[in-house]
C-alpha positions in Angstrom: 8.1 6.5 33.7 5.2 8.8 32.5 5.7 12.6 32.1 4.4 14.7 35.2 1.2 16.3 34.3 0.4 19.9 36.0 -2.7 20.4 38.3 -4.6 22.4 35.6 -3.9 19.5 33.0 -5.0 16.8 35.6 -8.3 19.0 36.2 -8.9 19.2 32.6 -8.5 15.6 32.1 -10.6 14.5 34.8 -13.3 16.6 33.6 -13.2 15.0 30.0 -13.0 11.8 32.0 -16.4 12.6 33.7 -17.8 13.7 30.2 -16.9 10.6 28.6 -18.3 8.3 31.2 -21.4 10.1 31.1 -21.7 10.3 27.3 -21.1 6.1 27.5 -23.7 5.7 30.5 -26.6 7.5 29.0 -27.5 6.4 25.5 -29.2 9.4 23.6 -27.1 12.1 25.0 -24.1 12.0 23.3 -24.6 15.0 21.0 -25.4 17.1 24.0 -22.4 15.8 25.8 -20.2 16.6 22.9 -21.4 20.0 23.0 -20.7 20.4 26.6 -17.3 18.9 26.0 -16.5 21.7 23.4 -17.7 24.4 25.9 -15.7 22.7 28.9 -12.6 22.8 26.6 -12.8 26.5 25.9 -11.6 28.0 29.3 -8.5 25.5 29.3 -7.5 26.3 25.5 -4.7 28.8 26.4 -3.0 26.8 29.1 -3.8 23.0 28.6 -2.3 21.4 25.5 -4.7 18.8 24.8 -7.8 21.3 25.1 -7.6 22.4 21.7 -7.5 19.0 20.4 -10.6 17.9 22.6 -12.5 21.0 21.1 -11.6 20.1 17.6 -12.8 16.5 18.0 -16.1 17.2 19.7 -16.5 20.0 17.1 -16.1 17.9 14.2 -18.3 15.0 15.8 -21.4 17.4 16.7 -21.3 19.0 13.4 -21.6 15.4 11.6 -25.2 15.7 13.2 -26.1 19.5 12.8 -23.4 21.0 10.5 -23.5 21.6 7.0 -22.2 18.3 6.2 -24.8 16.4 8.5 -26.6 13.6 6.6 -30.0 11.5 7.6 -30.7 9.0 9.9 -27.8 6.7 8.9 -25.3 9.4 8.8 -26.5 10.3 12.8 -26.3 6.6 13.7 -22.6 6.6 12.3 -21.8 9.8 14.1 -23.2 8.5 17.3 -21.1 5.4 17.2 -18.0 7.7 16.4 -18.8 9.7 19.5 -19.1 6.7 21.7 -15.8 5.3 20.3 -14.0 8.6 21.0 -15.3 8.7 24.4 -14.2 4.8 25.1 -11.1 5.2 23.5 -10.4 8.4 25.6 -11.1 6.7 28.8 -8.5 3.8 27.8 -5.7 6.3 26.6 -2.8 6.6 29.2 -2.6 9.7 31.1 0.9 10.5 29.8 1.7 13.4 27.4 2.9 11.2 24.7 -0.3 8.9 24.7 -2.6 11.9 24.9 -0.7 13.3 21.9 -1.1 10.0 20.3 -4.8 9.9 20.8 -5.4 13.4 19.8 -3.5 13.1 16.8 -5.2 10.0 15.5 -8.7 11.7 16.3 -8.0 15.0 15.1 -6.5 14.2 11.7 -7.3 10.7 10.8 -10.8 10.3 12.3 -12.0 14.0 11.9 -10.1 15.1 9.0 -8.2 18.1 9.8 -5.3 18.8 7.7 -1.8 18.2 9.4 
């Protein structure tokens, strides 16, 4: 049996789900939706554990397009593919605290390269 999620966490997760579905349903919007996800996460960061990870993931991914280490067209295509993969994997992750921590740990550290 999974962990119970409080109302604010459920609300946050539903909003991330909505953004992820929109990103996957409208090719060409990945960067814009990634920025929106960062902004969406901000008001939840003090109350919802997963909001910090979501912010970090989408910050790193959007930096791959507009940040100091952004590359050329091939690099942008790779980042867009990563954004689509992150959104798809988010939507298939179980909504238990443990499963979300696994997803966030993988994306924050293994995919985006933040130190453990």
